[in-house]
C-alpha positions as a Python dict, from the first residue, in 0.01 Angstrom:
ca = {
    (1, 'M'): (0, 0, 0),
    (2, 'I'): (-124, -2, -359),
    (3, 'G'): (48, 335, -420),
    (4, 'L'): (374, 208, -271),
    (5, 'A'): (358, -106, -484),
    (6, 'A'): (300, 97, -798),
    (7, 'A'): (585, 335, -717),
    (8, 'A'): (837, 64, -629),
    (9, 'P'): (935, -26, -989),
    (10, 'L'): (995, 336, -1090),
    (11, 'P'): (1359, 364, -969),
    (12, 'L'): (1437, 34, -1140),
    (13, 'L'): (1276, 154, -1463),
    (14, 'A'): (1475, 477, -1446),
    (15, 'Q'): (1798, 278, -1414),
    (16, 'M'): (1702, 69, -1714),
    (17, 'Q'): (1646, 371, -1941),
    (18, 'G'): (1923, 378, -2200),
    (19, 'H'): (1992, 7, -2150),
    (20, 'G'): (1806, -267, -2327),
    (21, 'G'): (1653, -605, -2313),
    (22, 'N'): (1687, -898, -2549),
    (23, 'G'): (1701, -731, -2892),
    (24, 'F'): (1558, -394, -2792),
    (25, 'L'): (1647, -67, -2618),
    (26, 'F'): (1439, 141, -2380),
    (27, 'R'): (1502, 453, -2589),
    (28, 'R'): (1631, 531, -2935),
    (29, 'P'): (2006, 612, -2938),
    (30, 'V'): (2095, 979, -2986),
    (31, 'V'): (2472, 964, -3048),
    (32, 'S'): (2673, 738, -3278),
    (33, 'L'): (3047, 681, -3322),
    (34, 'A'): (3183, 506, -3632),
    (35, 'I'): (3537, 396, -3714),
    (36, 'R'): (3598, 313, -4082),
    (37, 'G'): (3886, 204, -4299),
    (38, 'G'): (3926, 114, -4663),
    (39, 'Y'): (4045, 208, -5010),
    (40, 'E'): (4070, 563, -5145),
    (41, 'R'): (4151, 651, -5506),
    (42, 'P'): (4217, 1013, -5606),
    (43, 'N'): (4117, 1119, -5957),
    (44, 'A'): (4474, 1245, -6012),
    (45, 'S'): (4361, 1447, -6315),
    (46, 'S'): (4553, 1776, -6287),
    (47, 'D'): (4878, 1862, -6461),
    (48, 'I'): (5104, 1787, -6164),
    (49, 'Y'): (4993, 1423, -6189),
    (50, 'R'): (5035, 1425, -6567),
    (51, 'F'): (5390, 1551, -6524),
    (52, 'A'): (5462, 1281, -6264),
    (53, 'T'): (5315, 997, -6470),
    (54, 'E'): (5471, 1108, -6801),
    (55, 'Q'): (5822, 1180, -6670),
    (56, 'L'): (5841, 925, -6387),
    (57, 'T'): (5753, 556, -6364),
    (58, 'L'): (5426, 634, -6187),
    (59, 'S'): (5062, 571, -6277),
    (60, 'K'): (4741, 719, -6139),
    (61, 'G'): (4689, 403, -5935),
    (62, 'D'): (5010, 474, -5743),
    (63, 'F'): (4830, 757, -5564),
    (64, 'A'): (4557, 528, -5425),
    (65, 'A'): (4591, 466, -5052),
    (66, 'A'): (4445, 306, -4743),
    (67, 'G'): (4228, 553, -4553),
    (68, 'F'): (4099, 566, -4196),
    (69, 'H'): (3810, 781, -4073),
    (70, 'A'): (3597, 852, -3765),
    (71, 'D'): (3239, 985, -3765),
    (72, 'L'): (3050, 1136, -3471),
    (73, 'G'): (2677, 1157, -3534),
    (74, 'V'): (2396, 1326, -3341),
    (75, 'R'): (2032, 1244, -3417),
    (76, 'V'): (1816, 1553, -3477),
    (77, 'T'): (1499, 1387, -3614),
    (78, 'E'): (1376, 1032, -3655),
    (79, 'R'): (1574, 991, -3978),
    (80, 'V'): (1829, 1276, -3985),
    (81, 'E'): (2170, 1290, -3819),
    (82, 'I'): (2432, 1565, -3812),
    (83, 'V'): (2775, 1408, -3866),
    (84, 'A'): (3123, 1544, -3793),
    (85, 'S'): (3401, 1346, -3961),
    (86, 'G'): (3778, 1339, -3979),
    (87, 'G'): (4028, 1108, -4141),
    (88, 'S'): (4348, 1064, -4337),
    (89, 'A'): (4488, 877, -4636),
    (90, 'S'): (4854, 879, -4736),
    (91, 'R'): (5066, 700, -4995),
    (92, 'Q'): (5438, 694, -5076),
    (93, 'A'): (5529, 573, -5424),
    (94, 'P'): (5890, 510, -5538),
    (95, 'S'): (5980, 590, -5899),
    (96, 'D'): (6256, 681, -6142),
    (97, 'F'): (6276, 885, -6461),
    (98, 'R'): (6144, 704, -6767),
    (99, 'K'): (6385, 854, -7022),
    (100, 'F'): (6695, 943, -6821),
    (101, 'V'): (6967, 763, -6624),
    (102, 'D'): (7266, 904, -6438),
    (103, 'N'): (7628, 901, -6553),
    (104, 'D'): (7667, 544, -6425),
    (105, 'D'): (7361, 426, -6619),
    (106, 'K'): (7169, 385, -6293),
    (107, 'P'): (6806, 493, -6242),
    (108, 'I'): (6741, 846, -6120),
    (109, 'E'): (6517, 765, -5825),
    (110, 'Q'): (6276, 961, -5606),
    (111, 'V'): (5973, 908, -5380),
    (112, 'T'): (5640, 1086, -5428),
    (113, 'T'): (5404, 1131, -5130),
    (114, 'L'): (5039, 1238, -5141),
    (115, 'R'): (4851, 1293, -4814),
    (116, 'R'): (4485, 1398, -4786),
    (117, 'T'): (4320, 1479, -4451),
    (118, 'P'): (3950, 1578, -4470),
    (119, 'I'): (3762, 1741, -4181),
    (120, 'T'): (3390, 1779, -4252),
    (121, 'L'): (3048, 1856, -4111),
    (122, 'G'): (2743, 1716, -4287),
    (123, 'A'): (2406, 1550, -4257),
    (124, 'R'): (2271, 1210, -4348),
    (125, 'Y'): (1919, 1081, -4404),
    (126, 'A'): (1794, 728, -4342),
    (127, 'L'): (1603, 600, -4646),
    (128, 'T'): (1415, 357, -4420),
    (129, 'P'): (1340, 390, -4048),
    (130, 'P'): (1647, 290, -3842),
    (131, 'G'): (1419, 117, -3595),
    (132, 'D'): (1067, 71, -3466),
    (133, 'Q'): (917, 220, -3152),
    (134, 'I'): (715, -43, -2965),
    (135, 'G'): (489, 118, -2709),
    (136, 'K'): (641, 385, -2485),
    (137, 'F'): (954, 210, -2361),
    (138, 'A'): (1091, -25, -2631),
    (139, 'W'): (1284, 63, -2948),
    (140, 'I'): (1401, -214, -3182),
    (141, 'P'): (1677, -136, -3437),
    (142, 'N'): (1610, -264, -3787),
    (143, 'R'): (1850, -512, -3943),
    (144, 'L'): (1941, -293, -4243),
    (145, 'T'): (1943, 87, -4267),
    (146, 'P'): (2049, 261, -4592),
    (147, 'W'): (2167, 623, -4570),
    (148, 'I'): (2244, 910, -4807),
    (149, 'G'): (2444, 1212, -4700),
    (150, 'A'): (2637, 1523, -4799),
    (151, 'G'): (2856, 1781, -4634),
    (152, 'A'): (3145, 2022, -4661),
    (153, 'G'): (3460, 2120, -4480),
    (154, 'Y'): (3832, 2153, -4535),
    (155, 'M'): (4093, 1913, -4664),
    (156, 'G'): (4450, 1924, -4545),
    (157, 'Y'): (4689, 1806, -4813),
    (158, 'A'): (5058, 1755, -4881),
    (159, 'F'): (5228, 1671, -5211),
    (160, 'R'): (5598, 1596, -5180),
    (161, 'Q'): (5871, 1457, -5406),
    (162, 'S'): (6210, 1373, -5259),
    (163, 'G'): (6516, 1228, -5430),
    (164, 'D'): (6713, 1288, -5749),
    (165, 'F'): (6585, 1497, -6041),
    (166, 'V'): (6696, 1609, -6386),
    (167, 'D'): (6749, 1972, -6481),
    (168, 'F'): (6598, 1972, -6830),
    (169, 'K'): (6803, 2278, -6931),
    (170, 'N'): (7145, 2115, -6893),
    (171, 'L'): (7052, 1753, -6802),
    (172, 'N'): (7237, 1775, -6471),
    (173, 'V'): (7115, 1547, -6192),
    (174, 'F'): (7051, 1709, -5854),
    (175, 'K'): (6912, 1601, -5517),
    (176, 'Q'): (6608, 1793, -5393),
    (177, 'T'): (6291, 1779, -5185),
    (178, 'L'): (5997, 1948, -5358),
    (179, 'S'): (5681, 2005, -5154),
    (180, 'D'): (5363, 2200, -5105),
    (181, 'E'): (5094, 2164, -4839),
    (182, 'G'): (4795, 2349, -4700),
    (183, 'F'): (4416, 2343, -4654),
    (184, 'T'): (4143, 2389, -4912),
    (185, 'P'): (3758, 2382, -4909),
    (186, 'M'): (3595, 2052, -4999),
    (187, 'A'): (3253, 1891, -5034),
    (188, 'Y'): (3134, 1531, -5036),
    (189, 'A'): (2833, 1311, -5105),
    (190, 'N'): (2795, 956, -4979),
    (191, 'V'): (2577, 649, -4951),
    (192, 'A'): (2606, 410, -4659),
    (193, 'L'): (2451, 94, -4520),
    (194, 'D'): (2429, -21, -4157),
    (195, 'L'): (2393, -392, -4082),
    (196, 'K'): (2278, -455, -3725),
    (197, 'L'): (2506, -685, -3524),
    (198, 'S'): (2345, -611, -3187),
    (199, 'T'): (2115, -350, -3036),
    (200, 'R'): (2400, -98, -3022),
    (201, 'L'): (2659, -224, -3272),
    (202, 'A'): (2637, -220, -3652),
    (203, 'L'): (2865, -308, -3940),
    (204, 'T'): (2888, 2, -4162),
    (205, 'G'): (2978, 31, -4530),
    (206, 'D'): (3035, 373, -4685),
    (207, 'L'): (3092, 484, -5045),
    (208, 'R'): (3161, 853, -5105),
    (209, 'Y'): (3287, 1103, -5358),
    (210, 'V'): (3499, 1397, -5244),
    (211, 'A'): (3546, 1716, -5447),
    (212, 'A'): (3844, 1943, -5375),
    (213, 'R'): (4112, 2137, -5564),
    (214, 'A'): (4391, 2355, -5427),
    (215, 'P'): (4635, 2606, -5578),
    (216, 'L'): (4994, 2481, -5582),
    (217, 'G'): (5277, 2699, -5457),
    (218, 'G'): (5616, 2644, -5304),
    (219, 'S'): (5826, 2410, -5517),
    (220, 'F'): (5538, 2361, -5764),
    (221, 'E'): (5476, 2724, -5855),
    (222, 'G'): (5341, 2745, -6210),
    (223, 'F'): (5136, 2426, -6206),
    (224, 'D'): (4756, 2437, -6219),
    (225, 'K'): (4551, 2356, -5911),
    (226, 'I'): (4613, 2008, -5773),
    (227, 'D'): (4314, 1775, -5802),
    (228, 'L'): (4233, 1628, -5460),
    (229, 'S'): (3896, 1483, -5561),
    (230, 'G'): (3829, 1111, -5562),
    (231, 'T'): (3628, 817, -5438),
    (232, 'A'): (3653, 618, -5116),
    (233, 'A'): (3506, 280, -5020),
    (234, 'T'): (3532, 201, -4649),
    (235, 'M'): (3391, -39, -4391),
    (236, 'G'): (3388, -32, -4015),
    (237, 'F'): (3176, -43, -3704),
    (238, 'T'): (2920, 197, -3559),
    (239, 'V'): (2832, 212, -3189),
    (240, 'R'): (2516, 394, -3080),
    (241, 'Y'): (2430, 544, -2741),
}
């Protein structure tokens, strides 16, 4: 009878593994999924941007965009996670030539589009323990967890200008779509902070710097590599399982 009584709670305990009580879990989560959105500002420091900002009514700030990202993390040690990430940021900016108008004294207008799509694999390290193990069966997430991370991957990109342009040789105005797109290697470094909202849900803030440059071809043959580097500040939610 004593053996049966001792064994009776075991199926119930097995069902409770992976779930939690009031403010704690019965095991530390292994997988995390984060959805983030925010503000991304490219450095815009290569000569294609200089041409656009000197000849057209554009500024570097016109290439800043809203970005959206997803992160899938897998815990490999108490403080280290491997993270696969993907996202996109795109901006369309209308403009006209600064020094030229058409034969009717109207602006010579066009639209410039910059799209950046990073796909990365990296690692991140928790500067403080993400939680505390209490005994054998309880794990309590800490309220704040700061992270640092780094990784590499590929960035898809597209730079496109569509509208009316000036032929500087004869000053004729012509309609054209100029574009180049492709993939290029990239690297990033980031800092992040998780604020616990519940045992499984956290508010996540992320600040990162991305480094990437790509050779321009197509309509932009002759320009130096396009600068795709920049900073991103995003916030979102992280769910852990």
